[in-house]
N, CA and C atoms of all chains as a GROMACS GRO file, in nm:
protein
  630
    1UNK      N    1  -0.809   5.250   1.676
    1UNK     CA    2  -0.769   5.136   1.758
    1UNK      C    3  -0.872   5.024   1.750
    2UNK      N    4  -0.824   4.902   1.733
    2UNK     CA    5  -0.914   4.787   1.742
    2UNK      C    6  -0.903   4.726   1.882
    3UNK      N    7  -1.013   4.666   1.925
    3UNK     CA    8  -1.017   4.604   2.058
    3UNK      C    9  -1.020   4.453   2.039
    4UNK      N   10  -0.940   4.385   2.119
    4UNK     CA   11  -0.922   4.242   2.100
    4UNK      C   12  -0.940   4.170   2.233
    5UNK      N   13  -1.004   4.053   2.228
    5UNK     CA   14  -1.028   3.976   2.349
    5UNK      C   15  -1.000   3.828   2.321
    6UNK      N   16  -0.933   3.764   2.415
    6UNK     CA   17  -0.909   3.620   2.403
    6UNK      C   18  -0.926   3.552   2.539
    7UNK      N   19  -0.949   3.424   2.535
    7UNK     CA   20  -0.951   3.345   2.659
    7UNK      C   21  -0.853   3.229   2.645
    8UNK      N   22  -0.797   3.191   2.758
    8UNK     CA   23  -0.715   3.071   2.764
    8UNK      C   24  -0.723   3.014   2.904
    9UNK      N   25  -0.660   2.900   2.926
    9UNK     CA   26  -0.674   2.830   3.053
    9UNK      C   27  -0.542   2.793   3.113
   10UNK      N   28  -0.525   2.828   3.240
   10UNK     CA   29  -0.410   2.781   3.316
   10UNK      C   30  -0.453   2.652   3.387
   11UNK      N   31  -0.361   2.557   3.398
   11UNK     CA   32  -0.390   2.434   3.472
   11UNK      C   33  -0.434   2.470   3.614
   12UNK      N   34  -0.544   2.410   3.655
   12UNK     CA   35  -0.605   2.455   3.781
   12UNK      C   36  -0.511   2.438   3.902
   13UNK      N   37  -0.433   2.332   3.903
   13UNK     CA   38  -0.344   2.310   4.019
   13UNK      C   39  -0.222   2.403   4.016
   14UNK      N   40  -0.207   2.480   3.908
   14UNK     CA   41  -0.092   2.571   3.900
   14UNK      C   42  -0.133   2.718   3.904
   15UNK      N   43  -0.261   2.743   3.935
   15UNK     CA   44  -0.312   2.880   3.930
   15UNK      C   45  -0.233   2.973   4.022
   16UNK      N   46  -0.210   2.929   4.144
   16UNK     CA   47  -0.140   3.017   4.239
   16UNK      C   48   0.003   3.044   4.194
   17UNK      N   49   0.068   2.938   4.149
   17UNK     CA   50   0.205   2.951   4.103
   17UNK      C   51   0.214   3.043   3.980
   18UNK      N   52   0.117   3.028   3.891
   18UNK     CA   53   0.112   3.112   3.772
   18UNK      C   54   0.101   3.260   3.809
   19UNK      N   55   0.012   3.288   3.902
   19UNK     CA   56  -0.007   3.428   3.945
   19UNK      C   57   0.123   3.487   3.997
   20UNK      N   58   0.192   3.408   4.077
   20UNK     CA   59   0.317   3.458   4.134
   20UNK      C   60   0.423   3.477   4.025
   21UNK      N   61   0.421   3.389   3.924
   21UNK     CA   62   0.519   3.398   3.816
   21UNK      C   63   0.488   3.514   3.722
   22UNK      N   64   0.368   3.570   3.732
   22UNK     CA   65   0.324   3.665   3.632
   22UNK      C   66   0.360   3.809   3.665
   23UNK      N   67   0.483   3.821   3.714
   23UNK     CA   68   0.541   3.953   3.738
   23UNK      C   69   0.622   3.982   3.611
   24UNK      N   70   0.553   4.044   3.516
   24UNK     CA   71   0.608   4.050   3.379
   24UNK      C   72   0.739   4.129   3.374
   25UNK      N   73   0.839   4.068   3.312
   25UNK     CA   74   0.973   4.128   3.299
   25UNK      C   75   0.963   4.266   3.232
   26UNK      N   76   1.040   4.362   3.280
   26UNK     CA   77   1.040   4.493   3.215
   26UNK      C   78   1.068   4.485   3.064
   27UNK      N   79   1.158   4.397   3.023
   27UNK     CA   80   1.191   4.388   2.880
   27UNK      C   81   1.077   4.326   2.800
   28UNK      N   82   0.994   4.243   2.866
   28UNK     CA   83   0.877   4.188   2.798
   28UNK      C   84   0.769   4.297   2.784
   29UNK      N   85   0.752   4.378   2.888
   29UNK     CA   86   0.660   4.491   2.880
   29UNK      C   87   0.702   4.587   2.769
   30UNK      N   88   0.831   4.612   2.761
   30UNK     CA   89   0.881   4.704   2.657
   30UNK      C   90   0.855   4.646   2.517
   31UNK      N   91   0.874   4.514   2.503
   31UNK     CA   92   0.852   4.450   2.372
   31UNK      C   93   0.705   4.459   2.334
   32UNK      N   94   0.616   4.441   2.430
   32UNK     CA   95   0.472   4.454   2.403
   32UNK      C   96   0.439   4.596   2.355
   33UNK      N   97   0.489   4.695   2.426
   33UNK     CA   98   0.462   4.834   2.389
   33UNK      C   99   0.517   4.865   2.250
   34UNK      N  100   0.640   4.820   2.226
   34UNK     CA  101   0.702   4.848   2.096
   34UNK      C  102   0.627   4.780   1.982
   35UNK      N  103   0.568   4.664   2.012
   35UNK     CA  104   0.494   4.591   1.908
   35UNK      C  105   0.356   4.652   1.882
   36UNK      N  106   0.313   4.744   1.970
   36UNK     CA  107   0.185   4.812   1.945
   36UNK      C  108   0.072   4.774   2.039
   37UNK      N  109   0.100   4.694   2.140
   37UNK     CA  110  -0.004   4.661   2.240
   37UNK      C  111  -0.030   4.783   2.328
   38UNK      N  112  -0.160   4.816   2.344
   38UNK     CA  113  -0.200   4.927   2.430
   38UNK      C  114  -0.314   4.882   2.521
   39UNK      N  115  -0.319   4.941   2.641
   39UNK     CA  116  -0.428   4.915   2.736
   39UNK      C  117  -0.453   4.764   2.748
   40UNK      N  118  -0.344   4.692   2.771
   40UNK     CA  119  -0.347   4.545   2.774
   40UNK      C  120  -0.369   4.499   2.918
   41UNK      N  121  -0.479   4.429   2.940
   41UNK     CA  122  -0.508   4.374   3.073
   41UNK      C  123  -0.526   4.224   3.064
   42UNK      N  124  -0.488   4.155   3.171
   42UNK     CA  125  -0.518   4.012   3.188
   42UNK      C  126  -0.598   3.996   3.316
   43UNK      N  127  -0.703   3.917   3.306
   43UNK     CA  128  -0.792   3.893   3.420
   43UNK      C  129  -0.801   3.742   3.443
   44UNK      N  130  -0.826   3.702   3.567
   44UNK     CA  131  -0.832   3.560   3.598
   44UNK      C  132  -0.953   3.524   3.684
   45UNK      N  133  -1.010   3.408   3.654
   45UNK     CA  134  -1.111   3.348   3.741
   45UNK      C  135  -1.038   3.243   3.825
   46UNK      N  136  -1.082   3.220   3.950
   46UNK     CA  137  -1.005   3.130   4.038
   46UNK      C  138  -0.982   2.990   3.980
   47UNK      N  139  -1.066   2.945   3.887
   47UNK     CA  140  -1.045   2.810   3.831
   47UNK      C  141  -0.943   2.810   3.717
   48UNK      N  142  -0.883   2.925   3.685
   48UNK     CA  143  -0.778   2.928   3.584
   48UNK      C  144  -0.822   2.981   3.448
   49UNK      N  145  -0.949   3.020   3.436
   49UNK     CA  146  -0.990   3.086   3.311
   49UNK      C  147  -0.925   3.224   3.306
   50UNK      N  148  -0.859   3.252   3.195
   50UNK     CA  149  -0.793   3.381   3.178
   50UNK      C  150  -0.855   3.456   3.062
   51UNK      N  151  -0.880   3.585   3.084
   51UNK     CA  152  -0.928   3.671   2.977
   51UNK      C  153  -0.823   3.777   2.951
   52UNK      N  154  -0.787   3.793   2.826
   52UNK     CA  155  -0.697   3.900   2.785
   52UNK      C  156  -0.771   4.002   2.702
   53UNK      N  157  -0.739   4.129   2.722
   53UNK     CA  158  -0.800   4.238   2.646
   53UNK      C  159  -0.689   4.335   2.610
   54UNK      N  160  -0.679   4.372   2.483
   54UNK     CA  161  -0.585   4.479   2.448
   54UNK      C  162  -0.638   4.558   2.329
   55UNK      N  163  -0.574   4.669   2.305
   55UNK     CA  164  -0.608   4.755   2.193
   55UNK      C  165  -0.483   4.771   2.107
   56UNK      N  166  -0.502   4.778   1.977
   56UNK     CA  167  -0.389   4.796   1.885
   56UNK      C  168  -0.442   4.852   1.754
   57UNK      N  169  -0.358   4.930   1.687
   57UNK     CA  170  -0.397   4.981   1.554
   57UNK      C  171  -0.417   4.863   1.460
   58UNK      N  172  -0.327   4.764   1.469
   58UNK     CA  173  -0.332   4.647   1.383
   58UNK      C  174  -0.294   4.526   1.470
   59UNK      N  175  -0.395   4.462   1.532
   59UNK     CA  176  -0.366   4.354   1.628
   59UNK      C  177  -0.282   4.242   1.567
   60UNK      N  178  -0.310   4.204   1.444
   60UNK     CA  179  -0.236   4.094   1.383
   60UNK      C  180  -0.088   4.132   1.366
   61UNK      N  181  -0.064   4.255   1.323
   61UNK     CA  182   0.074   4.302   1.307
   61UNK      C  183   0.144   4.309   1.444
   62UNK      N  184   0.071   4.351   1.547
   62UNK     CA  185   0.131   4.358   1.681
   62UNK      C  186   0.172   4.218   1.728
   63UNK      N  187   0.085   4.120   1.704
   63UNK     CA  188   0.117   3.982   1.744
   63UNK      C  189   0.237   3.929   1.667
   64UNK      N  190   0.241   3.960   1.538
   64UNK     CA  191   0.352   3.910   1.457
   64UNK      C  192   0.484   3.975   1.498
   65UNK      N  193   0.479   4.106   1.524
   65UNK     CA  194   0.601   4.176   1.566
   65UNK      C  195   0.651   4.121   1.698
   66UNK      N  196   0.560   4.104   1.793
   66UNK     CA  197   0.599   4.048   1.922
   66UNK      C  198   0.656   3.907   1.904
   67UNK      N  199   0.593   3.829   1.818
   67UNK     CA  200   0.633   3.690   1.798
   67UNK      C  201   0.774   3.673   1.744
   68UNK      N  202   0.827   3.780   1.687
   68UNK     CA  203   0.964   3.772   1.632
   68UNK      C  204   1.071   3.811   1.734
   69UNK      N  205   1.028   3.856   1.852
   69UNK     CA  206   1.128   3.904   1.948
   69UNK      C  207   1.187   3.788   2.029
   70UNK      N  208   1.309   3.807   2.067
   70UNK     CA  209   1.380   3.704   2.146
   70UNK      C  210   1.319   3.696   2.286
   71UNK      N  211   1.281   3.812   2.342
   71UNK     CA  212   1.228   3.811   2.478
   71UNK      C  213   1.095   3.737   2.485
   72UNK      N  214   1.015   3.748   2.380
   72UNK     CA  215   0.888   3.674   2.378
   72UNK      C  216   0.911   3.524   2.376
   73UNK      N  217   1.009   3.480   2.299
   73UNK     CA  218   1.040   3.335   2.295
   73UNK      C  219   1.080   3.286   2.434
   74UNK      N  220   1.161   3.366   2.504
   74UNK     CA  221   1.201   3.328   2.639
   74UNK      C  222   1.082   3.326   2.734
   75UNK      N  223   0.997   3.431   2.722
   75UNK     CA  224   0.879   3.440   2.808
   75UNK      C  225   0.786   3.320   2.788
   76UNK      N  226   0.758   3.289   2.664
   76UNK     CA  227   0.666   3.179   2.635
   76UNK      C  228   0.722   3.046   2.684
   77UNK      N  229   0.852   3.028   2.667
   77UNK     CA  230   0.916   2.905   2.713
   77UNK      C  231   0.898   2.891   2.864
   78UNK      N  232   0.912   3.002   2.931
   78UNK     CA  233   0.899   3.007   3.077
   78UNK      C  234   0.757   2.978   3.124
   79UNK      N  235   0.660   3.014   3.042
   79UNK     CA  236   0.518   3.008   3.082
   79UNK      C  237   0.446   2.882   3.032
   80UNK      N  238   0.507   2.812   2.936
   80UNK     CA  239   0.434   2.704   2.866
   80UNK      C  240   0.377   2.599   2.960
   81UNK      N  241   0.448   2.567   3.066
   81UNK     CA  242   0.404   2.457   3.153
   81UNK      C  243   0.274   2.488   3.228
   82UNK      N  244   0.236   2.616   3.236
   82UNK     CA  245   0.114   2.651   3.309
   82UNK      C  246  -0.014   2.627   3.229
   83UNK      N  247  -0.002   2.611   3.098
   83UNK     CA  248  -0.121   2.610   3.014
   83UNK      C  249  -0.167   2.471   2.977
   84UNK      N  250  -0.298   2.451   2.992
   84UNK     CA  251  -0.352   2.318   2.968
   84UNK      C  252  -0.387   2.298   2.820
   85UNK      N  253  -0.420   2.404   2.749
   85UNK     CA  254  -0.455   2.391   2.607
   85UNK      C  255  -0.373   2.495   2.533
   86UNK      N  256  -0.309   2.455   2.427
   86UNK     CA  257  -0.223   2.547   2.356
   86UNK      C  258  -0.105   2.583   2.445
   87UNK      N  259  -0.029   2.678   2.403
   87UNK     CA  260   0.094   2.711   2.473
   87UNK      C  261   0.082   2.839   2.554
   88UNK      N  262  -0.029   2.911   2.539
   88UNK     CA  263  -0.037   3.042   2.602
   88UNK      C  264   0.035   3.146   2.516
   89UNK      N  265   0.095   3.099   2.409
   89UNK     CA  266   0.164   3.189   2.317
   89UNK      C  267   0.062   3.238   2.214
   90UNK      N  268   0.033   3.367   2.217
   90UNK     CA  269  -0.074   3.422   2.134
   90UNK      C  270  -0.050   3.398   1.986
   91UNK      N  271   0.076   3.378   1.949
   91UNK     CA  272   0.110   3.354   1.809
   91UNK      C  273   0.076   3.212   1.763
   92UNK      N  274   0.073   3.118   1.857
   92UNK     CA  275   0.066   2.977   1.818
   92UNK      C  276  -0.074   2.916   1.827
   93UNK      N  277  -0.173   3.001   1.840
   93UNK     CA  278  -0.310   2.950   1.835
   93UNK      C  279  -0.359   2.893   1.967
   94UNK      N  280  -0.283   2.912   2.075
   94UNK     CA  281  -0.328   2.862   2.205
   94UNK      C  282  -0.459   2.925   2.248
   95UNK      N  283  -0.471   3.055   2.245
   95UNK     CA  284  -0.592   3.119   2.296
   95UNK      C  285  -0.708   3.110   2.195
   96UNK      N  286  -0.826   3.129   2.246
   96UNK     CA  287  -0.945   3.142   2.161
   96UNK      C  288  -0.977   3.290   2.150
   97UNK      N  289  -0.994   3.336   2.027
   97UNK     CA  290  -1.025   3.476   2.003
   97UNK      C  291  -1.175   3.495   1.998
   98UNK      N  292  -1.222   3.598   2.069
   98UNK     CA  293  -1.366   3.624   2.073
   98UNK      C  294  -1.400   3.738   1.978
   99UNK      N  295  -1.526   3.746   1.944
   99UNK     CA  296  -1.571   3.848   1.850
   99UNK      C  297  -1.648   3.957   1.924
  100UNK      N  298  -1.612   4.081   1.898
  100UNK     CA  299  -1.683   4.192   1.962
  100UNK      C  300  -1.818   4.212   1.893
  101UNK      N  301  -1.924   4.223   1.972
  101UNK     CA  302  -2.056   4.247   1.912
  101UNK      C  303  -2.125   4.369   1.970
  102UNK      N  304  -2.057   4.435   2.066
  102UNK     CA  305  -2.112   4.559   2.122
  102UNK      C  306  -1.997   4.646   2.164
  103UNK      N  307  -2.008   4.776   2.138
  103UNK     CA  308  -1.910   4.871   2.193
  103UNK      C  309  -1.976   5.005   2.220
  104UNK      N  310  -1.943   5.056   2.339
  104UNK     CA  311  -1.986   5.190   2.379
  104UNK      C  312  -1.859   5.268   2.414
  105UNK      N  313  -1.830   5.376   2.344
  105UNK     CA  314  -1.703   5.449   2.370
  105UNK      C  315  -1.695   5.502   2.515
  106UNK      N  316  -0.929   5.568   3.622
  106UNK     CA  317  -1.023   5.469   3.569
  106UNK      C  318  -0.987   5.328   3.615
  107UNK      N  319  -1.088   5.257   3.660
  107UNK     CA  320  -1.066   5.115   3.690
  107UNK      C  321  -1.113   5.032   3.570
  108UNK      N  322  -1.050   4.917   3.553
  108UNK     CA  323  -1.087   4.826   3.443
  108UNK      C  324  -1.156   4.705   3.502
  109UNK      N  325  -1.264   4.665   3.439
  109UNK     CA  326  -1.350   4.560   3.495
  109UNK      C  327  -1.377   4.456   3.387
  110UNK      N  328  -1.379   4.330   3.428
  110UNK     CA  329  -1.405   4.220   3.334
  110UNK      C  330  -1.498   4.118   3.397
  111UNK      N  331  -1.594   4.073   3.320
  111UNK     CA  332  -1.684   3.969   3.369
  111UNK      C  333  -1.712   3.869   3.258
  112UNK      N  334  -1.756   3.751   3.297
  112UNK     CA  335  -1.801   3.651   3.199
  112UNK      C  336  -1.942   3.606   3.236
  113UNK      N  337  -2.018   3.572   3.134
  113UNK     CA  338  -2.148   3.509   3.156
  113UNK      C  339  -2.178   3.421   3.036
  114UNK      N  340  -2.289   3.351   3.042
  114UNK     CA  341  -2.320   3.250   2.939
  114UNK      C  342  -2.459   3.267   2.883
  115UNK      N  343  -2.465   3.271   2.751
  115UNK     CA  344  -2.594   3.267   2.682
  115UNK      C  345  -2.625   3.120   2.651
  116UNK      N  346  -2.753   3.085   2.659
  116UNK     CA  347  -2.792   2.948   2.624
  116UNK      C  348  -2.747   2.918   2.482
  117UNK      N  349  -2.681   2.804   2.464
  117UNK     CA  350  -2.616   2.776   2.335
  117UNK      C  351  -2.716   2.776   2.218
  118UNK      N  352  -2.835   2.728   2.240
  118UNK     CA  353  -2.932   2.721   2.130
  118UNK      C  354  -2.992   2.858   2.098
  119UNK      N  355  -2.962   2.958   2.181
  119UNK     CA  356  -3.016   3.092   2.156
  119UNK      C  357  -2.908   3.193   2.115
  120UNK      N  358  -2.787   3.143   2.086
  120UNK     CA  359  -2.675   3.233   2.058
  120UNK      C  360  -2.705   3.325   1.939
  121UNK      N  361  -2.754   3.267   1.831
  121UNK     CA  362  -2.779   3.349   1.712
  121UNK      C  363  -2.887   3.453   1.738
  122UNK      N  364  -2.992   3.408   1.806
  122UNK     CA  365  -3.103   3.499   1.836
  122UNK      C  366  -3.058   3.612   1.930
  123UNK      N  367  -2.973   3.577   2.025
  123UNK     CA  368  -2.919   3.676   2.118
  123UNK      C  369  -2.840   3.783   2.043
  124UNK      N  370  -2.756   3.737   1.952
  124UNK     CA  371  -2.674   3.833   1.875
  124UNK      C  372  -2.762   3.931   1.800
  125UNK      N  373  -2.866   3.878   1.738
  125UNK     CA  374  -2.956   3.965   1.662
  125UNK      C  375  -3.030   4.062   1.754
  126UNK      N  376  -3.063   4.016   1.874
  126UNK     CA  377  -3.137   4.101   1.969
  126UNK      C  378  -3.047   4.208   2.031
  127UNK      N  379  -2.916   4.191   2.014
  127UNK     CA  380  -2.825   4.277   2.088
  127UNK      C  381  -2.790   4.405   2.014
  128UNK      N  382  -2.890   4.461   1.955
  128UNK     CA  383  -2.880   4.591   1.893
  128UNK      C  384  -2.928   4.689   2.001
  129UNK      N  385  -2.832   4.734   2.082
  129UNK     CA  386  -2.867   4.803   2.207
  129UNK      C  387  -2.942   4.933   2.181
  130UNK      N  388  -3.055   4.949   2.251
  130UNK     CA  389  -3.139   5.067   2.236
  130UNK      C  390  -3.060   5.195   2.264
  131UNK      N  391  -3.083   5.299   2.187
  131UNK     CA  392  -3.013   5.426   2.215
  131UNK      C  393  -3.032   5.474   2.360
  132UNK      N  394  -3.152   5.454   2.416
  132UNK     CA  395  -3.173   5.502   2.553
  132UNK      C  396  -3.097   5.415   2.655
  133UNK      N  397  -3.072   5.289   2.620
  133UNK     CA  398  -2.990   5.204   2.709
  133UNK      C  399  -2.843   5.246   2.699
  134UNK      N  400  -2.797   5.278   2.577
  134UNK     CA  401  -2.660   5.328   2.561
  134UNK      C  402  -2.641   5.460   2.640
  135UNK      N  403  -2.741   5.546   2.634
  135UNK     CA  404  -2.733   5.674   2.706
  135UNK      C  405  -2.728   5.650   2.856
  136UNK      N  406  -2.809   5.555   2.904
  136UNK     CA  407  -2.812   5.525   3.048
  136UNK      C  408  -2.676   5.471   3.094
  137UNK      N  409  -2.614   5.387   3.012
  137UNK     CA  410  -2.481   5.335   3.045
  137UNK      C  411  -2.379   5.449   3.056
  138UNK      N  412  -2.380   5.538   2.956
  138UNK     CA  413  -2.285   5.650   2.958
  138UNK      C  414  -2.308   5.739   3.079
  139UNK      N  415  -2.436   5.769   3.105
  139UNK     CA  416  -2.468   5.857   3.218
  139UNK      C  417  -2.427   5.794   3.351
  140UNK      N  418  -2.435   5.662   3.358
  140UNK     CA  419  -2.398   5.593   3.483
  140UNK      C  420  -2.247   5.583   3.502
  141UNK      N  421  -2.170   5.615   3.396
  141UNK     CA  422  -2.025   5.616   3.410
  141UNK      C  423  -1.951   5.504   3.338
  142UNK      N  424  -2.022   5.424   3.259
  142UNK     CA  425  -1.955   5.319   3.181
  142UNK      C  426  -1.877   5.384   3.067
  143UNK      N  427  -1.750   5.344   3.050
  143UNK     CA  428  -1.666   5.394   2.942
  143UNK      C  429  -1.596   5.276   2.874
  144UNK      N  430  -1.574   5.290   2.743
  144UNK     CA  431  -1.496   5.190   2.668
  144UNK      C  432  -1.550   5.049   2.696
  145UNK      N  433  -1.680   5.034   2.688
  145UNK     CA  434  -1.750   4.910   2.724
  145UNK      C  435  -1.764   4.824   2.598
  146UNK      N  436  -1.704   4.705   2.605
  146UNK     CA  437  -1.716   4.610   2.494
  146UNK      C  438  -1.772   4.478   2.544
  147UNK      N  439  -1.846   4.412   2.456
  147UNK     CA  440  -1.890   4.275   2.481
  147UNK      C  441  -1.838   4.188   2.367
  148UNK      N  442  -1.784   4.072   2.406
  148UNK     CA  443  -1.727   3.977   2.309
  148UNK      C  444  -1.794   3.842   2.329
  149UNK      N  445  -1.802   3.764   2.222
  149UNK     CA  446  -1.868   3.634   2.231
  149UNK      C  447  -1.786   3.524   2.166
  150UNK      N  448  -1.791   3.406   2.229
  150UNK     CA  449  -1.738   3.284   2.170
  150UNK      C  450  -1.858   3.210   2.112
  151UNK      N  451  -1.841   3.135   2.003
  151UNK     CA  452  -1.957   3.074   1.938
  151UNK      C  453  -2.042   2.985   2.028
  152UNK      N  454  -1.984   2.932   2.136
  152UNK     CA  455  -2.063   2.846   2.225
  152UNK      C  456  -2.145   2.925   2.326
  153UNK      N  457  -2.139   3.059   2.321
  153UNK     CA  458  -2.221   3.140   2.411
  153UNK      C  459  -2.148   3.198   2.530
  154UNK      N  460  -2.017   3.173   2.540
  154UNK     CA  461  -1.940   3.241   2.644
  154UNK      C  462  -1.928   3.388   2.609
  155UNK      N  463  -1.965   3.473   2.702
  155UNK     CA  464  -1.959   3.618   2.680
  155UNK      C  465  -1.859   3.681   2.775
  156UNK      N  466  -1.777   3.770   2.722
  156UNK     CA  467  -1.685   3.848   2.804
  156UNK      C  468  -1.724   3.994   2.793
  157UNK      N  469  -1.738   4.059   2.907
  157UNK     CA  470  -1.761   4.203   2.912
  157UNK      C  471  -1.640   4.272   2.970
  158UNK      N  472  -1.608   4.389   2.913
  158UNK     CA  473  -1.496   4.470   2.962
  158UNK      C  474  -1.543   4.614   2.962
  159UNK      N  475  -1.524   4.685   3.073
  159UNK     CA  476  -1.551   4.829   3.071
  159UNK      C  477  -1.458   4.900   3.169
  160UNK      N  478  -1.459   5.030   3.157
  160UNK     CA  479  -1.379   5.114   3.245
  160UNK      C  480  -1.474   5.212   3.314
  161UNK      N  481  -1.445   5.243   3.438
  161UNK     CA  482  -1.528   5.339   3.512
  161UNK      C  483  -1.445   5.395   3.626
  162UNK      N  484  -1.474   5.518   3.664
  162UNK     CA  485  -1.406   5.577   3.780
  162UNK      C  486  -1.441   5.494   3.904
  163UNK      N  487  -1.568   5.454   3.915
  163UNK     CA  488  -1.616   5.377   4.030
  163UNK      C  489  -1.713   5.272   3.977
  164UNK      N  490  -1.660   5.153   3.941
  164UNK     CA  491  -1.746   5.052   3.876
  164UNK      C  492  -1.870   5.017   3.959
  165UNK      N  493  -1.854   5.005   4.090
  165UNK     CA  494  -1.969   4.966   4.172
  165UNK      C  495  -2.078   5.074   4.167
  166UNK      N  496  -2.036   5.199   4.175
  166UNK     CA  497  -2.132   5.310   4.166
  166UNK      C  498  -2.200   5.313   4.030
  167UNK      N  499  -2.123   5.284   3.924
  167UNK     CA  500  -2.181   5.283   3.789
  167UNK      C  501  -2.288   5.174   3.779
  168UNK      N  502  -2.258   5.056   3.834
  168UNK     CA  503  -2.356   4.946   3.831
  168UNK      C  504  -2.480   4.982   3.911
  169UNK      N  505  -2.460   5.045   4.026
  169UNK     CA  506  -2.575   5.080   4.109
  169UNK      C  507  -2.661   5.187   4.043
  170UNK      N  508  -2.596   5.285   3.984
  170UNK     CA  509  -2.670   5.392   3.915
  170UNK      C  510  -2.751   5.334   3.799
  171UNK      N  511  -2.685   5.250   3.719
  171UNK     CA  512  -2.757   5.187   3.607
  171UNK      C  513  -2.874   5.103   3.658
  172UNK      N  514  -2.849   5.031   3.767
  172UNK     CA  515  -2.950   4.940   3.821
  172UNK      C  516  -3.078   5.010   3.866
  173UNK      N  517  -3.068   5.140   3.889
  173UNK     CA  518  -3.186   5.216   3.934
  173UNK      C  519  -3.268   5.273   3.818
  174UNK      N  520  -3.219   5.256   3.695
  174UNK     CA  521  -3.289   5.319   3.583
  174UNK      C  522  -3.402   5.229   3.533
  175UNK      N  523  -3.502   5.294   3.482
  175UNK     CA  524  -3.618   5.222   3.428
  175UNK      C  525  -3.581   5.148   3.300
  176UNK      N  526  -3.495   5.211   3.219
  176UNK     CA  527  -3.460   5.148   3.091
  176UNK      C  528  -3.380   5.019   3.114
  177UNK      N  529  -3.295   5.018   3.218
  177UNK     CA  530  -3.221   4.895   3.248
  177UNK      C  531  -3.316   4.782   3.288
  178UNK      N  532  -3.416   4.813   3.367
  178UNK     CA  533  -3.513   4.711   3.408
  178UNK      C  534  -3.581   4.651   3.285
  179UNK      N  535  -3.619   4.738   3.191
  179UNK     CA  536  -3.682   4.691   3.068
  179UNK      C  537  -3.585   4.605   2.986
  180UNK      N  538  -3.459   4.653   2.977
  180UNK     CA  539  -3.359   4.581   2.899
  180UNK      C  540  -3.335   4.440   2.958
  181UNK      N  541  -3.317   4.436   3.089
  181UNK     CA  542  -3.287   4.306   3.153
  181UNK      C  543  -3.404   4.210   3.136
  182UNK      N  544  -3.525   4.264   3.148
  182UNK     CA  545  -3.644   4.180   3.133
  182UNK      C  546  -3.647   4.119   2.992
  183UNK      N  547  -3.608   4.201   2.896
  183UNK     CA  548  -3.605   4.159   2.756
  183UNK      C  549  -3.498   4.052   2.728
  184UNK      N  550  -3.390   4.056   2.805
  184UNK     CA  551  -3.274   3.972   2.779
  184UNK      C  552  -3.270   3.846   2.866
  185UNK      N  553  -3.349   3.843   2.972
  185UNK     CA  554  -3.334   3.738   3.074
  185UNK      C  555  -3.342   3.598   3.015
  186UNK      N  556  -3.427   3.578   2.917
  186UNK     CA  557  -3.448   3.442   2.867
  186UNK      C  558  -3.326   3.383   2.794
  187UNK      N  559  -3.231   3.469   2.759
  187UNK     CA  560  -3.113   3.419   2.687
  187UNK      C  561  -3.008   3.357   2.779
  188UNK      N  562  -3.017   3.386   2.908
  188UNK     CA  563  -2.907   3.349   2.997
  188UNK      C  564  -2.932   3.221   3.074
  189UNK      N  565  -2.830   3.136   3.074
  189UNK     CA  566  -2.846   3.006   3.138
  189UNK      C  567  -2.816   3.012   3.287
  190UNK      N  568  -2.730   3.103   3.328
  190UNK     CA  569  -2.698   3.115   3.470
  190UNK      C  570  -2.714   3.262   3.506
  191UNK      N  571  -2.782   3.289   3.615
  191UNK     CA  572  -2.807   3.428   3.652
  191UNK      C  573  -2.898   3.491   3.550
  192UNK      N  574  -2.914   3.618   3.558
  192UNK     CA  575  -3.008   3.688   3.473
  192UNK      C  576  -2.941   3.766   3.363
  193UNK      N  577  -2.808   3.774   3.366
  193UNK     CA  578  -2.738   3.863   3.274
  193UNK      C  579  -2.744   4.006   3.323
  194UNK      N  580  -2.814   4.026   3.434
  194UNK     CA  581  -2.824   4.159   3.494
  194UNK      C  582  -2.702   4.177   3.585
  195UNK      N  583  -2.615   4.270   3.548
  195UNK     CA  584  -2.490   4.286   3.621
  195UNK      C  585  -2.512   4.318   3.768
  196UNK      N  586  -2.628   4.372   3.800
  196UNK     CA  587  -2.660   4.406   3.939
  196UNK      C  588  -2.696   4.283   4.022
  197UNK      N  589  -2.746   4.178   3.959
  197UNK     CA  590  -2.804   4.068   4.036
  197UNK      C  591  -2.712   3.948   4.053
  198UNK      N  592  -2.586   3.968   4.025
  198UNK     CA  593  -2.491   3.860   4.053
  198UNK      C  594  -2.485   3.755   3.945
  199UNK      N  595  -2.550   3.776   3.832
  199UNK     CA  596  -2.545   3.678   3.724
  199UNK      C  597  -2.404   3.653   3.673
  200UNK      N  598  -2.331   3.758   3.642
  200UNK     CA  599  -2.198   3.736   3.585
  200UNK      C  600  -2.095   3.701   3.692
  201UNK      N  601  -1.986   3.644   3.646
  201UNK     CA  602  -1.871   3.620   3.734
  201UNK      C  603  -1.770   3.730   3.707
  202UNK      N  604  -1.722   3.791   3.813
  202UNK     CA  605  -1.626   3.900   3.799
  202UNK      C  606  -1.486   3.845   3.809
  203UNK      N  607  -1.400   3.887   3.718
  203UNK     CA  608  -1.262   3.838   3.718
  203UNK      C  609  -1.170   3.942   3.780
  204UNK      N  610  -1.053   3.894   3.821
  204UNK     CA  611  -0.958   3.983   3.888
  204UNK      C  612  -0.844   4.017   3.792
  205UNK      N  613  -0.814   4.144   3.781
  205UNK     CA  614  -0.703   4.185   3.694
  205UNK      C  615  -0.570   4.155   3.764
  206UNK      N  616  -0.478   4.090   3.694
  206UNK     CA  617  -0.347   4.063   3.755
  206UNK      C  618  -0.232   4.115   3.670
  207UNK      N  619  -0.265   4.178   3.557
  207UNK     CA  620  -0.160   4.239   3.474
  207UNK      C  621  -0.222   4.356   3.400
  208UNK      N  622  -0.147   4.465   3.391
  208UNK     CA  623  -0.190   4.577   3.306
  208UNK      C  624  -0.070   4.649   3.247
  209UNK      N  625  -0.081   4.675   3.118
  209UNK     CA  626   0.018   4.755   3.046
  209UNK      C  627  -0.057   4.871   2.983
  210UNK      N  628  -0.025   4.994   3.019
  210UNK     CA  629  -0.101   5.110   2.964
  210UNK      C  630  -0.094   5.117   2.812
   0.00000   0.00000   0.00000
């Protein structure tokens, strides 16, 4: 399993609304699992900084597989207005990907 | 297991030096494991933003246990100069802790 981390930003005045909207649809959760996302967490700082962490055998393949699903297109369309930079769509380069430099099992 | 995420900042002009210094001592790795840290990763953005992620049965207890070790005191003393805000010592409030709002196993 590879470990992946990204950051992105929600518009500060929409942070509360974003949190409430982030009750992820069961079909979106299923699409993530089917695409290979494991142990996927999203964390937030009150100013709208978001950190995502997930594990996948092949993170790039998982992103591509998810990106081809109809439910992901609907989800991203629904979420786009919350993001100040990029679309929040992991496929479209919205997030910044970080590099792992330490790991302890 | 609880999942924990924090962010902190390395001084931008010391990013390269910090990376090279971050070859964690075996005794520090052992102290982390003994304190209950599991699946602990650190990620970096080129500007010095650092994201930490770990899992622990009781994250607060793990931090407190680590904070009492002699090796941690030595490690933090060695690392303090790299951090622009706080000490980088997880016990002393340097990092900002984020709140998890989504999880997919």
